[in-house]
C-alpha positions in Angstrom: -36.2 93.5 18.6 -39.1 95.8 19.4 -37.6 98.5 17.2 -37.4 96.1 14.3 -41.0 95.0 14.9 -42.2 98.6 14.9 -40.2 99.3 11.7 -41.7 96.3 10.0 -45.2 97.4 11.1 -44.6 100.9 9.7 -43.5 99.4 6.4 -46.7 97.3 6.1 -48.8 100.4 6.9 -47.0 102.4 4.2 -47.6 99.6 1.7 -51.3 99.5 2.5 -51.5 103.3 2.3 -49.9 103.4 -1.1 -51.9 100.4 -2.5 -55.2 102.0 -1.3 -54.5 105.5 -2.3 -57.6 107.5 -3.5 -56.8 107.0 -7.2 -56.8 103.2 -6.8 -60.1 101.4 -6.0 -59.3 98.5 -3.6 -61.3 95.4 -3.9 -64.2 95.0 -1.5 -64.6 92.0 0.8 -67.7 89.8 0.7 -69.4 91.9 -2.0 -71.4 89.4 -4.1 -72.7 92.2 -6.4 -69.1 93.4 -7.3 -67.3 92.0 -10.3 -63.9 92.6 -11.7 -63.8 93.5 -15.4 -62.6 89.9 -16.2 -65.5 88.4 -14.2 -68.0 90.7 -15.9 -66.7 89.6 -19.3 -66.9 85.9 -18.4 -70.4 86.1 -16.8 -72.5 88.8 -18.4 -76.0 89.0 -16.9 -79.1 87.8 -18.7 -82.5 89.3 -17.8 -85.9 87.9 -18.2 -88.7 90.4 -17.8 -92.3 89.1 -17.5 -94.2 92.3 -18.3 -97.4 93.1 -16.4 -99.8 93.7 -19.3 -102.9 92.3 -17.8 -104.4 89.1 -19.2 -101.9 88.0 -21.8 -98.3 87.4 -22.3 -95.2 89.6 -23.0 -91.7 88.6 -22.0 -88.5 90.4 -22.8 -85.1 88.5 -22.8 -82.1 90.8 -22.7 -78.4 90.6 -22.4 -76.4 93.7 -23.0 -77.3 94.8 -26.6 -79.2 91.6 -27.5 -83.0 91.4 -27.0 -85.8 89.1 -27.9 -89.5 89.9 -27.1 -91.7 86.9 -26.8 -95.3 87.9 -27.4 -96.8 91.4 -27.0 -100.1 91.1 -25.1 -103.4 92.2 -26.6 -104.2 95.3 -28.7 -104.5 97.5 -25.7 -101.1 96.4 -24.3 -99.0 97.5 -27.3 -98.2 101.0 -26.0 -97.2 99.6 -22.5 -94.9 97.0 -24.1 -93.3 99.7 -26.3 -92.8 102.0 -23.3 -91.3 99.1 -21.3 -88.8 98.3 -24.0 -87.8 101.9 -24.3 -87.3 102.0 -20.5 -85.0 99.0 -20.8 -83.0 100.9 -23.5 -84.0 98.7 -26.3 -83.0 100.4 -29.6 -83.1 97.8 -32.3 -85.0 94.6 -31.5 -83.1 91.6 -32.7 -85.9 89.1 -32.4 -89.7 89.1 -31.9 -91.2 85.7 -31.3 -95.0 85.3 -31.6 -95.8 81.9 -29.9 -99.2 81.5 -31.5 -101.9 83.7 -33.1 -104.1 84.3 -30.0 -104.9 88.0 -29.7 -103.7 88.2 -26.1 -100.2 87.2 -27.3 -99.9 89.0 -30.7 -102.4 91.9 -30.4 -99.8 94.5 -29.4 -97.1 93.3 -31.8 -98.1 95.8 -34.6 -97.3 98.6 -32.2 -93.9 97.1 -31.4 -93.1 96.6 -35.1 -94.0 100.2 -35.9 -91.8 101.5 -33.0 -88.7 99.3 -33.3 -86.6 98.2 -36.2 -86.9 94.4 -35.8 -84.4 92.1 -37.5 -86.4 88.8 -37.3 -90.0 87.9 -36.6 -90.5 84.3 -35.5 -93.9 82.5 -35.4 -95.3 79.0 -35.6 -96.6 79.4 -39.2 -100.2 79.1 -38.1 -102.6 81.7 -39.6 -105.7 83.2 -38.1 -108.6 85.1 -39.5 -108.7 87.7 -36.7 -108.2 91.4 -37.3 -105.3 91.4 -34.8 -103.5 88.8 -36.8 -104.0 90.6 -40.1 -102.8 93.9 -38.5 -99.6 92.3 -37.3 -98.8 90.4 -40.5 -99.2 93.7 -42.5 -96.2 95.0 -40.5 -93.9 92.1 -41.3 -91.6 92.0 -44.3 -91.1 88.5 -45.9 -87.3 88.9 -45.5 -87.6 89.1 -41.7 -90.2 86.3 -41.2 -89.0 82.9 -39.9 -91.2 79.9 -39.0 -89.9 78.2 -35.9 -89.0 74.5 -36.0 -87.8 72.1 -33.3 -84.2 72.6 -32.3 -83.9 76.2 -33.6 -81.5 78.0 -31.4 -81.0 81.8 -30.9 -78.3 83.3 -28.7 -79.3 85.9 -26.1 -75.9 87.1 -25.1 -74.2 84.1 -23.4 -77.5 82.2 -23.1 -79.3 80.1 -25.7 -83.0 79.9 -26.4 -83.9 76.5 -27.9 -87.2 75.6 -29.5 -88.4 72.4 -27.8 -91.5 72.1 -30.0 -93.4 74.4 -32.4 -96.5 73.8 -34.4 -97.8 70.3 -33.5 -100.5 70.4 -36.2 -103.3 70.1 -33.6 -106.8 71.6 -34.0 -106.6 73.7 -30.8 -104.1 76.5 -31.7 -103.0 76.8 -28.0 -101.5 73.3 -28.4 -99.4 74.5 -31.2 -97.7 77.2 -29.1 -93.9 77.6 -29.6 -92.3 76.1 -26.4 -88.8 77.2 -25.7 -86.1 76.6 -23.1 -83.6 79.3 -22.1 -80.3 77.9 -20.9 -77.4 79.8 -19.3 -74.8 77.4 -17.9 -76.4 75.9 -14.8 -79.8 77.6 -15.1 -82.8 76.7 -17.3 -86.1 78.4 -17.8 -89.0 76.7 -19.7 -91.4 79.1 -21.5 -94.6 77.4 -22.5 -97.0 80.1 -23.8 -100.5 78.6 -23.9 -99.4 75.0 -24.2 -101.6 72.7 -22.0 -103.3 69.3 -22.2 -102.1 67.5 -25.4 -99.2 69.9 -25.9 -97.9 69.2 -22.4 -98.2 65.4 -23.0 -95.9 65.7 -26.0 -93.4 67.5 -23.8 -93.1 64.7 -21.3 -90.6 62.8 -23.4 -88.4 65.8 -24.0 -85.6 67.5 -22.1 -87.7 70.1 -20.2 -86.1 70.0 -16.7 -85.8 73.6 -15.6 -85.3 75.6 -12.4 -87.9 78.2 -13.6 -91.2 77.5 -15.3 -93.3 80.0 -17.2 -96.6 78.4 -16.1 -98.7 77.2 -19.0 -101.7 79.1 -20.3 -101.9 81.7 -17.6 -102.5 79.0 -15.0 -105.4 77.3 -16.8 -106.9 74.3 -15.0 -106.2 72.3 -18.1 -102.4 72.6 -17.8 -99.6 72.2 -15.3 -100.3 68.6 -14.4 -98.5 66.8 -11.7 -96.8 64.6 -14.3 -95.6 67.7 -16.1 -94.3 69.3 -13.0 -92.5 66.1 -12.0 -90.8 66.2 -15.3 -89.8 69.9 -15.2 -89.0 69.9 -11.5 -89.1 73.7 -11.2 -88.3 75.7 -8.1 -90.1 78.8 -9.3 -93.2 79.4 -11.3 -94.1 82.6 -13.1 -97.8 83.2 -14.1 -98.6 86.0 -16.5 -102.2 86.9 -15.8 -104.7 89.7 -15.4 -108.4 90.2 -14.7 -110.2 87.6 -16.8 -113.4 85.6 -17.1 -111.6 82.3 -17.6 -110.8 81.7 -13.9 -107.0 82.0 -14.5 -105.1 81.0 -12.5 -107.3 78.1 -11.5 -107.3 77.1 -7.8 -106.5 73.5 -8.8 -103.4 74.6 -10.7 -102.2 76.8 -7.8 -102.8 73.8 -5.5 -100.6 71.5 -7.7 -97.9 74.1 -7.7 -98.1 74.4 -4.0 -98.0 70.6 -3.5 -94.8 70.5 -5.5 -93.3 73.2 -3.3 -92.9 75.7 -6.2 -92.6 79.3 -5.3 -95.1 81.2 -7.5 -94.9 84.8 -8.8 -97.9 86.4 -10.5 -97.9 89.6 -12.6 -101.5 90.4 -11.4 -100.1 90.6 -7.8 -96.4 91.4 -8.1 -96.6 93.5 -11.3 -93.5 93.4 -13.6 -91.3 90.4 -12.6 -87.5 90.5 -13.3 -85.4 87.3 -13.3 -81.6 87.8 -13.4 -79.4 85.0 -14.5 -75.6 85.0 -14.0 -74.9 81.5 -15.3 -74.5 80.1 -11.8 -77.6 81.2 -10.0 -80.7 83.3 -10.5 -82.7 86.0 -8.6 -86.4 86.9 -8.9 -87.6 90.4 -8.2 
């Protein structure tokens, strides 16, 4: 009986030795970062980069070879945005979305358009008499120009970016910002640009529940109301902000975020912020 047991034990050892030979990579145990090729195909990653460009907005959405840049910061941020895109191996830019014609959102877009072949440029159709706006529009071909409307959807790899609302026809151009929602299976992120006050009130009757919130208007005191936060129910808030004279982010806005138990990340403190979505969960770095 003992000899038979030893013989059986030897056979098991031989099988393990063969199956884990150097030319064969054995699966690892309890390795959440490891994926089989089948798993990787089913759950490709989607990255959201909130780029630290000072006071302004620039966000890159990327999944494999598909990229969308949302806003480009001001005129002085253009070179940094271009360098960041190159660092992330952006070759041809599928989409450039300009949420509204404020200079701190579109100012650097002419640099981006000169540096990358861009298939589609999306804006809210609102013109501006600023030099920054004119410089950017001079770089856009009519064939690539699209005006966003509600319920437009663009695919970012396995995720979808949906327009929740676009130009509301209001006097304050901030209230006409394109507001979008990125959805990848169980995870949503609401991107609000400079939407606050009246724009936020219009969102209250829409499907805006999201785990991650791009906090409105750089944390302005006029946005991110308790009613709005109760509707979105975010766990994480991202604030794109730099040195400014507007008081962004406002102490009262930070207090409201804190009252709701929302974990806040700020580009003026953390620098570039990376959000990784796998369809089931997310990670913020």
